[in-house]
N, C-alpha and C positions, 0 to 999 in steps of 0.2 A: 589453129595449126593442125596440120596432118603430118604424120611421120611414117617413113618407111622403116621396116624392121630389118633391113639389110645393113650390114656393117659398111661404113662407120657411122650410121645414123644413130641418134640417141635411143630410139626405140629398140635397137638391137639388145640393149642391156636391161630392158624392162622385164618384170615378171611375166612368165608365160604359162599357158596351160592351166593345170589345176591350181597352182599357187596364185595365178592372176584371178581365177574365179573366187578364191577365198578372200583375197584382198578386196575385190569388188563387193563381195557379200558383206564384208565387215565395215566398209567405210563409204561406199557409194551413196551420195545423197538421194538418188532415185530409188525409193523403197522397192518398187516393182522390179527394177533391174537387179538390185542387190539380192532380193529374195529368189529371183529366177536363177541367179548365179549359184547360190547354195543348193538349190534343188537340183540343178544340173550336176554339181559336184557330187552330191550324194548318190545320184543316179549312176554316175560314171565310176565312182571310187568305192572300194571296199574299205570300211572304217578300220579294219584290222591292219591295213597297209599304210595308214596315215602316220606321218612322222611327228616327232615332238614339236617341230616348228609349226606344223599344221594343227596340232592339238591346241597350241596357244592362240591361233587365229580362230579356231572353232569355239573357244571359250568366249571370245568377243562376239562371234556370230550368234551363239546360243543366247547370250544376254540380250542381244538386239532383237531377236525374233521370238524366242521362247515358245509361247503357246502356238504360234503359227507353224512350228515344226512338229507338233504332236502327231500329225497324220503320217509322219515318216517312221518307219520301224526303228530307225537309229536314234529316235528322240531320247529314250531312256539312257542310252549310252552317251549321248552328247551331254546330257545333264550330269551323268556320272563323271565324265572327263572334266567338265567345268568345276564340279565340286572337288575333284581330286586336285586340280591346279590351285583352286582357291584355298583349300585346306593346307596344301603344301606351302603356299605363300604365307599363310597365317602362322604356320609352325616356324618358318624361317624368321618371321618378324618376332615371334615369341622368344626364339633363341638369341636374337640379336638385341632385344630391347634392354636387358640389363647393361650391356656395354654402351649402348646409345645413351641411356640415362646417366651413366657415369661420365660420359663425354660432355653432355649438356651441363651436368653439375660442376664439371671442371672448367666451365666457361668456354668450351670449344664451340665454334660456329659451324653447324652442320648444314651443308647445302646438298639437298637430295637431287639425284639424277635419275633419268630413265623411268622405270616402272614405279618406283617409290615416290618419285616426284608427281606422277599422275595421280596416285592414290592420295597424296597429301593435298592436292588441289581439289579432289572430289572423291570422298571415301566410297561412293557408290561404284567407282571404277575397280574396286578390289576383286570383284567377281569376274570381270572381263580382262583384266591385265595381270598376266602371270608374272610374278616376281619372286623367284627362288633365292635371289640374292639382293643385297642392298648396296647401291652405289652411292658413296659419299664423297663430295668434293670439299676439300679443306685448304686453307692457306698453308704455306710451307711450315710455319711454326705450329699451327694446329695439327698438321699431318703427323709431326713427330709425337705430339701429345696423344693423339688417337692411337698411334702404333704402340706406345708404351702402355696404354690402358688395355689394349687387346692382348699384348704380350703378358701382362701381369695376370690376366684372367684366363690364360691357357689357350688363346687362339693361336693357330699356327699358320705360317705362310705356305701357300700351295706351291711356291717356287722351290721349296725344299731346304732353304738355308735356315740356320739356327737363329735364335733371337739375337745372339751376339753378332752373327754374321750380317744380319739385316741391319742391325744398329750401326755396324761399321761402314755401311754404304748408303745410309738412309737419305743423305743429301741429294743423291742423284736418282733415287727411285721415283719414277713418274706415277706409278700406281702399283698396288699389290693386293692380291686376293688372300683373304684369311678365312679359315674354317674352324668351327668348334662343334664337336659332336657330330650328330647325323645331319642336322638341319641348319646349323649356324653358318652363314655365308655372307661376308662383308667385303666389298671392294673399296679400298681407300684410294682416292685420287688426289694428286697435287695439281693435275691438269685435267680438264674435261675433254681434251682432244688428243688425237694422235700427234706424235712429234712433228710431222710435216705441216700440221695445221695450227701449231702454237705460235703465239705472238706475245711478247712480254707485256706490251702496253695494253692490248685488248684482253689478255688474261687477267690483268689487274683490274680492268674495268668490269669484267664479268663478276669478280668477287664482290664488287661494290654495288652492282646493278642486280640486286636480288630482292625478293619480296618474302615477308614472313608467312609461315603456314603452320599447321598442326599435323603431326603424324602420330596417330595413336596416343594422343595426349602429350606428346613431346614438342617443344617449340623448335622449329627448324626453319630453313629458308629454301626457296626454289629460285632458279635463274629466271631471267626475263623470257617472255615468249619467243623473242627473236633468237636468243642464245639457245633455247631449248630446241627450236626448229633446226638451227644450224648444227647442234650436237646430234640430233636424230639423223640428219643427212650425213654428217661427217663420219659417224660410226656405221650407219647403214650402207654407206658407199663402199665399205670393206666387207665383202662377204655378207651383204645384207640379206641374202636368201636363206642363210642358216636360221635366222629368225626374222619374221616380217612385222613384229610388234612395232618397230620404229615407224613404219608407214601408218599404222593406226595412231601412234602418238602424234605424228606430223599432221594427220587429218584433224585430230582433236584440237591441236594448237591453232590451225588455220580456221576451223569452223567455230570453235567455242571461245578460245582465249583471245583471238585477234592478234594480228601481226602488223607492226609498223614496218612496211616493206622497204622504205628508204633506209631505216636502221639495219634491217636484215641484210640488205644488199651490201652495205658497208662492211658488215661482219664477215660475210662470205668472201668478199674481196680481200680483206686483211688476212683471212685464214686460208686463202688459196683453195677455196671449196667451190669454185665456179663450175667445174666439170661435174662433180657429183650432184650439185644443186640443179643444174640443167637437166640431168637425167631424172631426178626425183620429181621436180615440179612439172616437167613436161608429162610425166606419167600420171601424176595425181590430177592434173588438169584435163589432159586429153583422153586418157584411158578410163580413169575413175570418175571424172566429172566434178571435181572440186572447183569451187568458184575462186579462181585466181585470175586477176585482171590481165588483159592482153599486154598492158604496159609493163607489168612485172615480168611476164614471160619473155617479152622482147628484151628487157634489160638483162635477164639471166641467161636465156637460151640464144637470143639473137646475136650476142657478142662472142659466143663460143666458137672457136675455130675447130671443126671436127677433125681436121687433119693434124692438129698440134699433138705433140707427144703427151702433154698433160691430159688432154681430152681422151686420147686412146688409152692411156693408163687408167683413167677413171672408169672407162667403159669396161675394161677387162676386170677391174677389181669389183665392179658392181654386178657383173653378169653372173647368173646362176652357174656355179662350177659344174653342176650336173649336165648342163647344156653345152659345155665346151668340148671341142675335140682334144685329142691328146696334144697336138701341137699348140693349140690355144691355151691349154692348161700350163704348158711349159712357159709360154709368154707371160701368162698371169703370174706365175711364181717368180719370174724375173722382175716384173714390176713390183711385186710385194717385197721381195728381198731388197730391191733398190731403196724403197722407202724405209725399211728397217735399218739399213746400213747408214742412214743419215745421222744416226746418233750412236755414240760409242757405248753408252750405258753406264759410264763410270766417271766420276769427278776425281781426277788424280790428285787434286789439291786437298781434298777433304776426306775422300774415302780410303779405306784400307786397300792395299794393292792386290792386284790379280796377277797370277803367274800361270802361264799356259805351257802345255807340252803335247806331244803326239805320241801315242802308244807305239811300242815296237814288240816284235815277237819275244816272248820270255821262255823260261824253262820251268817245268813242274818240279824238277829236282831241286831248284833253288828256293822254291816256295815253302813257307810254313803255313800253319792253319791261319786262315784269314780272320781279321778282327775288324771292328767298326771304329775303334778308338785306341790310340796308343800315345803314351808320353814320349816326346822327342828330346826335350831338354829339362832336366830335373831342377828343382828350386835350389839345389846346392850350387848350381852354376850361375845363380842370379847376379847379373852385372848389367847395368844400364848402358845403352849406347847402340851403335850400329852393328848388326850381326849379319853375316852372310850364311846362306844355307845351301846344301846340295843333298837332296833327298831322292832316293830311288825306291820305287814301290813295285810290287808284283800283285797282280789281280787275276782272277779267273774271269775273263771278260765274257759278257753275254754275247750271243751271236747276232748282234745288231750294231749298226753304225750309230754312235751316240756320244754324248759327253759323259765323262766320269768326274764327279765333283768331290772336293775335299775342302776343309777349313783347318787352319791352325789358329787355335784360340789360347788366350791366357785365362786365368780364373775369372777375369772381369771384363775382358774385351776381345774382339776379333783382331787377329794380327795380319792375316792374309787369306785369300781364297785361291785354291789350286784347281785348275780345270784341264783335264786331258781329253783330247779328241781321239776316239777310237774309230778309225776310218775303214776297218775291215769287218766283214760279216763273219767273224771268226769267234768261236767260243773257247779258244785255247788260252793258255797262260800268257799274260801280256805284262810288259814292264813299261814304266814311264819315269822320267827324271825331271825334277823341278829344281831350278837354281834361281837365286835372287838374294836380295838384301831387305831386311826389315829393321825398323827402329824399335827397340825394346826398352821398357822401363823396369826398374828394379822389382816391382810387384807383378810383372808379367810372367813370372815363373811359378810352376812348371808350364812349359808349352806343350799343348796336346794336339795331335793330328786326329781329325774326325772325318769319317766318310759321310757323304750326303747323298740323298736321292736327287735325281734330275728334276723332279717335282713330287708333290704329294701324291702317292699312289694308293688307291683303294682297291685295285684289282688284286687277285690272289697271286701268290708266287708261281712262276712258270708261265704266266700269261704274257701276251705280246707287249702289253703296256708295262708290266713289271720288268721285262727284259730291256725295254727301251729307257725306262726312267728309274727303276728300282735302285736302292742303295747297293753298292758293290763292296764286299769285304776286301781288305788289303793285308799284305804283309810287308814289313819294312826290310828291304835288302841292305840299304845303307842310309845313314843319316849323319851328315857332318854339319855341325853348327859352330861357327867361328866368330869370336868377338873381334870386330875391326877397330873400333875406336870408342 
């Protein structure tokens, strides 16, 4: 097959330029062509300008060629980058291992994904596969158990909610990232795929179709080669150029692990991954030179209608955003937001409620000193039943469009989540009003309002990230809680 790189042909979304050279150097079966690709990249690129995504590919390339790169002045630095990534990955594993051990001891079935999966299958891959975090897939019941173990050991959600807040909506959380200290980084998943690619029946089959493995002495499981290849493509198809490790993972699965292509084609059809798969396999076969049969390529690529909305969406999501025009980036954001809006993110039958508001101009004269936590209903008013509330808050808003988050908690559980949308790039005093009803038990008092960050922020105060996501102190202008029944 030959492909034009003009839109809307598949090759339009393939890696280009230096990134393509690095991918070819990392996985092309033709040793001479692969080595020529890294030599060309080193000749054309200043290593100081290399991105983190390129560092990850360079680790795989350095492992592959090692001594053959000695003649290049960058050799020592390439080895240094490889050692840095390897050491950081080992430190992440060391930080996570006590929690993993506790999960295994509790009888949880840990299914490894992505980089950790590759290392579990072949420990020699730890030098070439950067894995600063661990991705774990668990059944819904095991997911709750794993969360409780992490919470009990001081791991915090990077989404910013408290332990009580996350526990209150755990049933609808598809995945959550947790951190502990400087290097601890674990992603818990109830599903291995994006919402658009989930299927209840095939998700259940994935959990059953796993093989045992060892991960630094711990008994774990890994998905089938067919699911691993589909996962790599499913995730790589969304901004796959931010990291290209998934292409290296895919090449290893095809070349080393072996793929039942009939089974794989059924999986991608059920998971609605035909578009991303056509882009990925056509690239790996035609551009990189992997041995993928023409029958498989016809099955995957030949049936794809390039003019269909699904295919165009897949191409915009897979394309390197740095190569898009301003208009094309706008189109890409529209496709991305469309996919995200397919899921509301909350199970109203099981989760604690969410109440939203939009900020309005406030007055500095009405404001008092901001706090991060304040009691709204004392325990002297303890009375079970339905309560209505009407709460007005004042904040000194950062000069960013953003969400401003709060929780109302009892001593033992989350009662509701409050979310205000600040739509103006204004740093003035701002007010917001939340109204709603919540069901309270007698031991839910006192009720406390707490401010939350938009996500876990490690940047210093005053930074752009802190202004966008940092915790916002508040003052309560009015708080009316009324027992209804």
